[in-house]
C-alpha positions as CSV (number, residue, x, y, z in Angstrom):
1,M,49.3,1.3,-16.1
2,R,45.7,-0.2,-15.2
3,G,45.7,-3.4,-13.2
4,P,43.4,-6.3,-13.2
5,T,41.0,-4.7,-10.2
6,S,40.3,-1.8,-12.8
7,S,39.5,-4.3,-15.7
8,M,37.4,-6.1,-13.6
9,A,35.6,-3.0,-12.6
10,R,35.1,-1.9,-16.2
11,S,33.9,-5.4,-16.9
12,L,31.3,-5.3,-14.2
13,A,30.1,-2.0,-15.3
14,L,29.8,-3.2,-18.8
15,S,27.8,-6.1,-17.6
16,A,25.3,-4.0,-15.5
17,A,24.8,-1.8,-18.5
18,V,24.2,-4.7,-21.1
19,W,21.6,-6.2,-18.5
20,G,20.1,-2.9,-17.5
21,F,20.9,-3.2,-14.0
22,S,20.9,-0.3,-11.6
23,T,24.1,0.4,-9.9
24,L,21.9,0.2,-6.7
25,A,20.5,-3.1,-7.7
26,W,22.6,-5.5,-5.7
27,G,23.7,-5.2,-2.2
28,A,22.0,-1.9,-1.9
29,S,20.5,0.3,0.6
30,W,17.1,1.4,-0.5
31,Q,15.5,4.6,0.7
32,V,11.7,4.7,1.8
33,L,10.3,8.0,2.7
34,M,7.0,8.4,4.0
35,V,5.4,11.9,3.3
36,G,2.7,13.1,5.6
37,L,0.7,16.3,5.8
38,R,1.9,18.8,8.6
39,D,-1.2,19.7,10.7
40,D,-3.2,16.9,9.1
41,P,-6.8,17.4,9.8
42,R,-7.4,13.6,9.8
43,H,-4.9,13.1,12.8
44,D,-6.5,16.0,14.8
45,R,-7.0,14.7,18.4
46,T,-10.7,15.6,18.6
47,R,-11.2,13.6,15.1
48,I,-9.2,10.6,16.4
49,E,-11.0,10.5,19.7
50,Q,-14.5,10.0,17.5
51,A,-12.9,6.7,16.4
52,Y,-15.3,6.0,13.7
53,P,-14.5,3.0,11.5
54,G,-12.2,3.5,8.8
55,H,-10.6,6.5,10.1
56,P,-6.9,6.6,11.1
57,I,-6.3,6.9,14.9
58,G,-2.4,7.8,14.3
59,R,0.3,8.1,12.0
60,P,1.2,4.9,10.0
61,L,4.9,5.5,10.2
62,A,4.9,2.7,13.0
63,A,3.4,0.2,10.8
64,A,6.1,0.6,8.1
65,Q,8.7,0.4,10.7
66,V,7.3,-3.0,11.7
67,A,7.2,-4.4,8.3
68,A,10.9,-2.9,7.7
69,D,11.9,-4.9,10.9
70,E,10.0,-8.0,9.7
71,S,11.7,-8.0,6.4
72,R,15.1,-7.7,7.5
73,A,15.8,-11.4,7.8
74,V,14.6,-12.2,4.0
75,L,16.9,-9.2,2.7
76,D,20.0,-10.0,4.5
77,A,20.9,-12.8,1.8
78,P,21.0,-10.7,-1.2
79,G,22.7,-7.8,1.0
80,H,19.8,-5.4,0.6
81,Q,18.4,-3.1,3.5
82,L,15.5,-0.7,3.9
83,K,16.3,2.6,5.2
84,L,12.8,4.1,6.4
85,Q,12.5,8.0,6.9
86,S,9.5,10.5,7.1
87,L,8.8,13.9,6.0
88,E,6.0,16.2,7.0
89,W,4.9,18.6,4.2
90,D,2.9,21.8,4.5
91,G,0.7,20.5,1.7
92,Q,1.1,24.1,0.0
93,S,4.4,24.4,-1.5
94,I,5.0,21.7,-4.2
95,A,8.0,23.3,-5.3
96,A,9.5,23.0,-1.8
97,L,8.5,19.3,-1.7
98,V,10.3,18.7,-5.0
99,T,13.2,20.2,-3.7
100,E,13.5,18.2,-0.6
101,L,12.7,14.9,-2.5
102,S,15.4,15.7,-5.2
103,K,17.7,16.2,-2.3
104,R,17.0,13.0,-0.3
105,G,16.6,10.9,-3.4
106,P,14.1,8.2,-2.1
107,H,13.5,5.1,-4.1
108,Y,10.0,4.5,-2.9
109,L,7.4,7.2,-1.6
110,L,4.9,6.3,0.9
111,L,2.1,9.0,0.5
112,D,0.0,9.6,3.7
113,L,-1.8,12.3,2.0
114,P,-5.2,13.4,1.0
115,L,-6.7,13.4,-2.5
116,A,-5.7,17.0,-3.5
117,Q,-2.0,16.8,-2.2
118,Q,-1.5,13.3,-4.0
119,K,-2.8,14.9,-7.3
120,A,-0.3,17.6,-6.5
121,V,2.6,15.2,-6.2
122,M,1.4,13.2,-9.3
123,A,1.8,16.6,-11.4
124,A,5.2,17.1,-10.0
125,H,6.5,13.4,-10.2
126,A,8.0,13.9,-13.6
127,S,10.1,16.9,-12.4
128,L,12.0,14.8,-9.8
129,Q,15.6,13.9,-10.7
130,S,15.0,10.2,-9.8
131,R,11.4,8.9,-10.1
132,P,10.4,6.8,-7.2
133,I,7.9,3.9,-6.9
134,V,4.8,5.7,-5.2
135,F,2.6,4.0,-2.8
136,N,-0.7,5.5,-1.8
137,I,-1.4,4.3,1.5
138,A,-4.2,7.0,2.7
139,E,-6.5,7.8,0.0
140,G,-9.5,5.8,-1.4
141,S,-10.6,8.1,-4.0
142,D,-11.5,6.0,-7.1
143,E,-10.4,9.1,-9.1
144,L,-6.8,8.3,-8.3
145,R,-7.3,4.7,-9.8
146,G,-9.4,6.0,-12.6
147,A,-9.2,9.3,-14.6
148,S,-6.3,10.6,-12.5
149,C,-4.4,7.3,-12.3
150,H,-0.4,7.5,-12.8
151,P,1.6,4.6,-14.0
152,Q,3.9,4.9,-11.1
153,W,1.2,4.9,-8.4
154,L,0.5,1.8,-6.5
155,H,-2.6,1.7,-4.0
156,T,-2.6,-0.3,-0.9
157,L,-5.8,1.1,0.8
158,P,-9.0,-0.3,-0.7
159,S,-10.9,2.1,-3.1
160,E,-14.1,3.5,-2.2
161,R,-15.5,1.5,-4.7
162,M,-14.0,-1.7,-3.3
163,R,-15.5,-1.0,0.0
164,A,-19.0,-0.1,-1.5
165,D,-18.9,-3.5,-3.6
166,A,-18.0,-5.4,-0.3
167,L,-21.2,-4.0,1.2
168,A,-23.2,-4.6,-1.8
169,Q,-22.2,-8.1,-1.5
170,W,-23.2,-8.6,1.9
171,L,-26.6,-7.0,1.3
172,A,-27.2,-9.2,-1.8
173,A,-26.2,-12.3,0.3
174,R,-28.1,-11.3,3.5
175,G,-30.3,-8.0,3.0
176,L,-30.9,-8.4,6.7
177,P,-27.6,-8.9,9.0
178,Y,-27.3,-11.0,12.2
179,N,-30.0,-12.7,14.2
180,T,-31.8,-9.6,15.8
181,A,-34.9,-9.5,17.4
182,Q,-36.4,-6.9,15.0
183,P,-34.4,-7.5,11.8
184,R,-33.5,-4.4,9.7
185,P,-30.6,-3.3,7.3
186,V,-27.7,-2.2,9.0
187,V,-24.8,-1.0,6.9
188,G,-22.2,1.6,6.7
189,H,-20.7,3.6,9.6
190,G,-23.9,3.3,11.5
191,G,-23.4,-0.4,11.9
192,L,-21.3,-2.5,9.5
193,A,-18.3,-1.0,7.9
194,A,-16.1,-2.2,5.1
195,L,-12.6,-1.8,6.3
196,A,-9.1,-2.7,5.1
197,W,-8.1,-4.1,8.6
198,H,-9.6,-4.8,12.1
199,P,-7.4,-5.2,15.2
200,R,-9.6,-8.3,16.1
201,W,-9.3,-10.4,12.9
202,E,-8.3,-13.5,14.4
203,R,-7.2,-15.9,11.5
204,Y,-4.2,-16.3,9.3
205,G,-1.4,-15.0,11.8
206,A,-3.3,-11.7,11.9
207,P,-3.4,-11.6,15.9
208,Q,0.6,-11.8,16.0
209,L,0.8,-9.0,13.6
210,S,-1.7,-6.9,15.5
211,R,0.1,-7.6,18.6
212,R,3.5,-6.8,17.2
213,F,2.1,-3.3,16.0
214,Q,0.5,-2.8,19.5
215,R,3.8,-3.2,21.2
216,H,5.5,-1.0,18.6
217,A,2.8,1.8,18.6
218,G,0.9,1.6,21.9
219,R,-2.4,1.5,20.0
220,P,-4.6,-0.9,17.9
221,M,-3.7,-1.5,14.1
222,V,-6.4,-0.1,11.8
223,G,-6.7,0.0,8.0
224,H,-4.3,2.9,7.2
225,D,-1.6,1.2,9.2
226,W,-2.1,-2.1,7.4
227,A,-1.7,-0.3,4.1
228,A,1.6,1.3,5.2
229,W,2.7,-2.2,6.5
230,V,1.9,-4.0,3.2
231,A,3.5,-1.4,1.0
232,V,6.8,-1.9,2.8
233,K,6.2,-5.7,2.7
234,S,5.7,-5.4,-1.1
235,I,9.0,-3.6,-1.4
236,A,10.5,-6.3,0.4
237,A,9.0,-9.0,-1.7
238,V,9.9,-7.6,-5.0
239,L,13.6,-7.2,-3.7
240,E,13.5,-10.7,-2.6
241,D,12.1,-12.1,-5.7
242,Q,14.1,-10.2,-8.0
243,P,17.4,-9.0,-6.1
244,R,19.0,-7.5,-9.2
245,A,16.1,-5.8,-10.6
246,S,16.2,-2.0,-11.2
247,L,13.6,0.4,-9.9
248,T,11.9,0.2,-13.3
249,Q,12.1,-3.6,-13.4
250,Q,10.6,-3.5,-9.8
251,L,7.6,-1.7,-10.9
252,Q,6.9,-3.7,-13.7
253,A,7.0,-6.8,-11.6
254,L,4.8,-5.1,-8.9
255,R,2.3,-3.7,-11.4
256,S,2.0,-6.7,-13.3
257,G,0.8,-8.8,-10.3
258,A,3.9,-11.1,-10.4
259,V,4.8,-10.3,-6.9
260,A,2.7,-12.0,-4.2
261,V,2.7,-10.8,-0.6
262,D,1.1,-12.6,2.5
263,G,-1.3,-10.0,3.8
264,F,-2.5,-12.0,6.7
265,K,-6.0,-11.7,5.3
266,G,-6.0,-15.3,3.8
267,G,-4.0,-16.1,0.6
268,T,-1.9,-13.6,-1.0
269,V,-2.5,-10.0,-2.3
270,R,-1.1,-8.5,-5.5
271,F,-1.5,-5.4,-7.7
272,R,-3.8,-5.1,-10.6
273,P,-2.0,-4.2,-13.9
274,W,-4.8,-1.8,-15.1
275,D,-4.9,0.6,-12.1
276,G,-2.3,-0.2,-9.5
277,Q,-4.9,-1.3,-6.9
278,M,-3.8,-4.1,-4.6
279,R,-6.3,-6.8,-4.8
280,Q,-7.3,-7.8,-1.3
281,P,-10.0,-9.2,0.8
282,V,-12.3,-6.5,2.5
283,F,-13.4,-7.0,6.3
284,L,-17.3,-6.2,7.0
285,A,-16.8,-5.4,10.5
286,R,-18.7,-3.9,13.5
287,G,-17.0,-2.3,16.5
288,D,-16.0,-5.2,18.2
289,G,-15.1,-7.9,15.5
290,V,-15.2,-9.0,11.7
291,A,-18.7,-10.2,10.9
292,A,-17.7,-11.3,7.3
293,V,-14.9,-11.1,4.7
294,A,-15.5,-10.0,1.0
295,P,-15.6,-11.4,-1.6
296,L,-18.5,-13.3,-0.1
297,D,-19.3,-16.9,-1.1
298,G,-21.4,-16.9,-4.3
299,A,-19.3,-14.0,-5.7
300,M,-18.0,-15.1,-9.3
301,H,-15.4,-13.8,-11.6
302,P,-13.9,-15.3,-14.7
303,R,-10.3,-14.8,-13.5
304,D,-9.8,-13.7,-9.7
305,V,-12.8,-13.5,-7.5
306,L,-11.0,-10.4,-5.8
307,D,-11.7,-8.6,-8.8
308,T,-15.4,-8.6,-7.9
309,L,-14.4,-5.8,-5.6
310,G,-13.6,-2.5,-7.3
311,A,-13.1,-1.5,-11.1
312,D,-12.5,-4.4,-13.1
313,D,-10.1,-4.2,-16.3
314,G,-13.0,-3.5,-18.6
315,D,-14.3,-0.7,-16.2
316,S,-11.5,1.1,-15.4
317,A,-11.3,4.7,-16.3
318,C,-7.5,4.4,-16.0
319,K,-5.7,5.2,-19.4
320,R,-2.3,5.5,-18.3
321,R,-1.5,2.0,-17.6
């Protein structure tokens, strides 16, 4: 004889099925897995010591942990929690990676991987038993946002075109930077660099974030760290905004631009529907500080001035939207 408890359970299960909610969608433990490359040449000590602008200076796992810690309070109310783990992959055996991902069953992947390895994961994504939302936190290639785009990939690091557009706006607005005794164009890694983050950015609460990261990681926060941090903050934001949403619904909300995140750059940042790239200001920085923030004054766009950086909807080569 079935009691009222089993009847209630059946009713709840039926309601969940009718509304399309995942069984993990309320009061859940959400698994966030950062995948890095074992013996990654980008993290080789000699390259890190060169410290050229835009290059990672350490693994971004610390930044993801800072974001998870910051998000704990807002996720407590709906009973959600983020479980952050990391995995180092040899970059060769995609079958071994698929086996490990299928065993762990992450809901979200943070990919700290170069272009070739990201494309390999893209090709294998459909073979996973559960298909996680993927955040590219390390690769600026326009190809990943264009011809090789994927509908479940979101990109938090600025694309190469976004960085180039930021520098182009500076040249159009100045040509000649700073008040130098002998004015001459200075751009790129020789002087002015377009960056996702700078540890000496001093507005919109950024110093507090940089200090929290410095205490946690023992080093300055750079662009790749910010990309990992804002990816986890995006996960927390969609769980806060739509606490009953399934993974599919979460992806739709993120990809549509419905979820806004405070990126500590001024205003909020959101993802673009056509290529999954996060709209964001880009810092034009020298070694000791931020000289300007793109989009610069005078940049114009019919919808969102942030879309003057990177491929706009009509220019995008992404066909899998």
